[in-house]
N, C-alpha and C positions, 0 to 999 in steps of 0.2 A: 504494500500500500504506500509506504513512504517513498520507495524508489519510483513508483508510478507518478506520485505527486511531484517529486523532484524533477523527473523527466518532463512533465507537463510545464512546470515553471520555466525550466531551461529552454524548452522549445518556444514558449511564448516570448521570452526575452530575445531569443535569436530572431524571431519574426519582427519584433519591434525594432531591433537593431537594423535589420534590413530596410524597414520602412523609414527609419531615421536617416539612413544613408541616402535613400532615394529622395527624401525631402531636402536634405542638404545639397544634393546635386541640383534639384529644382531651384533652390534659393541661389545657388552659384550662377545658374543660367540667367536668372532674373537680374542679378547684379551685372552680369555680362551684357545683358540687353540695355540696362541703364547706362553703362559705359559707352555702348555703341551709339546711344542717343546723345552723348556728350555730357552726361552727368558725372560729377566727381563721386565715385563709389565710396570713398572714405567718408565723405560728408553724408551720403545717403545712409550709410551704416550708423552714423551718429544720430541722424534723425530717427531712424527705426528704434534705436536704443532709448532715445528720449521719449518717444511715444509710448514705450512700454512702462515708463515710470509714472507713479502717482503725480498729478499736477503739483501738489504741495511740496513733495520731495524735490521735484524738478526745479520749482521756483527757488527753494532754499539753496540748492546747489548752485544755481545761476547767480543768486545774490552773493554767495560766498566767493564765487569765482570773480565777480566784478569787484568785490572788496579787495581781494588779493591783487588783482590787476591794477587797481588804483594805488594800492600801497607800494607796488613795484614800479609805478610810473609807466604802465603799459597802455594806458587809455589816452 
């Protein structure tokens, strides 16, 4: 029984890993498409990461960044 359950879990993980690889390939292709259209993919990645964050967390990070930039005379 335990061996059967373990095998089932491992097989599910393997399938999910395959799906994850396929999704990663799809994401890479979309970034390639963005680059082909003239977008800076590094900036697009940052925008995607920012959109994942909670708006309050994002605002706090941006405020701290501005504070540090001001302190260093970068603005």
